[in-house]
Residue, then its C-alpha position, 0 to 999 in steps of 0.5 A: m538568541q542572546l546575539l539577537d537580544d544584544y543587537p536589536e537592529f540585527g534581530r529585527a532584520i532577521r525576524d522581519q524576513i520571510y524565509l523560503v522554507e516557512a513559505f514552502d511549509l505553508v504551501s505544501q501543507h495546504s496542498q496536502d490538506s486540500a488535495l489540490d495539485l498546485g504545480n511547482l511548490k517552490t515557485k509558489a513559495q517564492t511568490v509568497c516570500d516576495e509578495s507577503a508581509i511578516v509580523t512577529l507577535p510577542n509572548g503573552l496576550c496580543d492585540l490584533s488591531h494593528l494588523d492590516p484587515g485587507l490581508t489574510w494572516v496565517l500562523s507560520g511559527g510559534t504557538v498560539l492558544n487554540l490556533p494550529a500552525g498554518s491556520a488563519l486568524p479570524l480577525n472579524q471574530q476576535k481582536t486578541v490572541e494569546v501567544l504561548s511560545p517564549q520566542g513569540a509567534r510569526l504571522l504571514g500576511l497574504t494578499p488576495s492576489v497571492l492566495a489566488a495565485t499560490l493556494q488557489v483559494k479565496p481568503e474566506e476559504v482559507i479560514e473555513h478550511k482551517a476551522v475544519e482542521v482544528l475541529d472547531v464545531n462551528g466551522i464544520p458545516y452541516a450536511t446539505e440536503a443534497q449530500l444527505t439524499a445522495a444515496s437515495a438519488d443515486p440511480r445505482v442505489t436501488a431497493d434491490a441493491k439495498k437488499e443485496d447489501r444486506a445479504r452480503s458479508y461486510p469486510f472486517a479487520k481487528g484493531r484496538g486503540e486509535v491507531d490500530g482502530a483507524l488502520a483497521c477501518f482503512d483496511m475495511l474501506s479498502q476491501t469495500f471499494s476493492m482498493p489496494f491497501r498498503r498497511d505499512v505506509i498507512r500505519r507509519i503515517l498514522v503513528t507519526q500523526h498520533e505522536r505529533m498531534g497526541q490524537l487522531s482526528l477525522p480531518i487526518c483520516g480524510s487526508m489519508g483517504e485522499m492519499m488512498g485515492l478517495k474523495t472525502q468530505l467532513v460534515r456534521v450530521p444530526v443523528g436523525a438524518f443518518s438513514r439518508l447518508n451515502t455509505p460507507c462512511l467513517i465516524r468516531w465511535q467510542d474511543s476509536f473509529a468505525v465504518l458505517y456500512e449501511t443505514s436505514d430507518k430500522t437498523y445501522i450496520l457498523g464495522d467496529p474494529e474492537v468488536g466486529v460487524i454490529r447492528r444497532t437500532p437508531e435509538s441505541f446508536a443515538e444513545a451511544w453516539g449523541t444527537d449529532g456529530e462529524v461524519l467523513l463521507l467517502e466516495p471513489t473517483r475515476e482515479t481511485p485504484q479499483q483492482r489489487f495487483g495479483l495473479q489475475w493481472f497475468w491471467p489474460s495473457i496466460q489464458k491466451y496461450r492456454w492450449v500451448l501451456i496445456e501441451v507443455f503440461v502434458a509433455s512434462f507429465f509424460v517426461q515425469l512418467f518416463g522418469l518413473a519407468n527407469p526405477l521400475m525396469v531396474q527393479i524388474i531386472i534385479d528381481k526377475v532377470i538376474v535371479q532367473n538368468s533370463i538373457d532374452t528378457l534382459q535384451v527386451l527390457g534394455i531395448f524398452l529402456v532405450i526407447v523410453a530414453v529416446f522419447e523422453a529426450l524428444l518430449s523434453s526438447l519439444r517441451t523446452y521449445l514450446f515453453v520458451d516460445t510461449t514465455n517470450r510471447i507472454d513477455m512481449a505482450l505484458g511488456s507492451e501493455i506495461i509500457d502503454h499503460l505507463f505512458r498514459l499515466p498523468l504527469r503527477y504520477f511521475d512527479k511523485r516517483p523516481v525514475g529508478e524506482l519505476s525501472s526497478r519495478i518494471n524489471e521485476l516483471e521477469n521474475i513474476r513471469q518466471f514464477l508463473t510459467g516456471t515455478a508454478l508449473t513445476v509445483v502443479l506437476d509435482a502436486v499431480f505426480s506426487v499422487v501417482y508416486i503415493v499410489v505406487m508406494f501404497i501398492y508396494s507397502w501401505l505401512l512404509t508409505l504411512v511412515a514416509l508420509a509421517t513428516i508431511p505435517l512438519f513440512v506444512a508447519l515449516t512452510f506456514a511458519v517461514a513463508p510470511i517471514v520470507r515474504r516480508q523480507l523479500r518485500v523489504k529487499a525489493e524496496r531497498n533495491a528500488s531505492t538504490q537503483s533510483l539514486l543511481v539512475e537519477s545520479l547518472s541522469g543528472i551527472q552534470t549537476v552532480k559535478a557542477q555542484n561538487i557533490e560526487l562524494r556525498t552522492r557516493w556516500k548516499w549510494q553506499e548507504r542505500y546499497a548497504e541496506y540492500v545487501s543487509a536485507g538480502f543477507k537476512t533473506v538468505l539466512t532465513s532461506t538457508t535455515a528453512n532449507s536446512a530444516s527441510n533437508f533434515l526432515n527429508k533425511l528423517s523420513a528416509l531414516l524412518v523408512r529404513 
């Protein structure tokens, strides 16, 4: 700064230049706030740099009369009283502004052609949109009659539907404070609209916005709703018109937020994160909320994700081959049953044949064991053949469905996601299929056959059976304690692996660019950093799994010791 003061001409040249980064910040902020797809933001920012004017206002009270009224002046840098960064100066409403930052404030003058070409708005729309962002009470429009009557005019919302809504249970999530309260509200909205809820991502964004702005506002929540795939609109509604609102919607409630589930002439139903699902009369609601206020209207669109990814996604493929899988299950059951025959036959040989010296019985039992072993081998081979053939068919069906769905996604989906991350996610399909057709089948078999083992044990000795089962509560407690930790660590490990593979794939795809710009070393360091994070996440998962397995082995030995 001293250099700029010592050389005024140099300082003036620096200050009067529009930088690509500030133009890019302006365009990207407008794209996020308005939820518009502006295309190539870098090209739009370059247009702003080439065809816009720049003015630097000094610290203190500044007169705006010298600004060109034909341009839309937007705050690009510095601090101005009651004017957030990226907001437009209302020249027709005020003639002076107070600049608070010592270095002054930078204003970008945008022509109507630049606004239309880059931001896709008219000058008055920029001012109106930014007035909503700074929570200017006069800038937030009152809800129109069409918006208020949308619920009653919607043919999907009939009297029977209203009764059904009253009868159903409303989702609820707990949360205290602005951040946790807003997070709980988005959780409730996700359950209401049957949408996927990415708690970690949404919480991180809310915390960042709260730290930057000092508080959370409904416009910020509106941007979050747009990010989740909902169509949002911020309006002002008099409390007397609440019964005609299209619900659910989001409102400020006391020091946090609440979801307004249902409104009628007699009662309002709210999801309060700190209290629960509550019912208020219109009079008590007006007393607590006020005569009018801001309401964030929420509405799903065609692009809103409506189904959470889960086992139901694989269910059609499994159901298609259900008879083959049932045959595999039956074959596995008999294989387990034949495995139980061996110890029983050995017991009979020890107790009956050896004690009574019955050679003829020994030959019969030996032949029986050979026959059981032959049938067990045949059933195992048949089961393996059917199982592998069926799983391969499921792999082909699911793989074709995923690729078909992937190719039908819009371009903006691929613009937001690296190629390596997509390929890493697709590769996880094999692990999920192995779990469904391998681990899940084994768990079901073990659960069913454990009942058979317990019955046999009770036949021998009920006391020893109870002693052997005494450690089961400890196994259950261990599972409930470790499972959430392992699940979280596996999720982190998968994210780190996706990040590493993404960088590797994109680096190899653009190897010409990497070599042309001589950034091989930087790319290698970046890959090593991500790979180290992946290895570290895997190490934590191994430690947790090893600890759980050690505890499980200890409980098994303890159970065996108690039986002895």
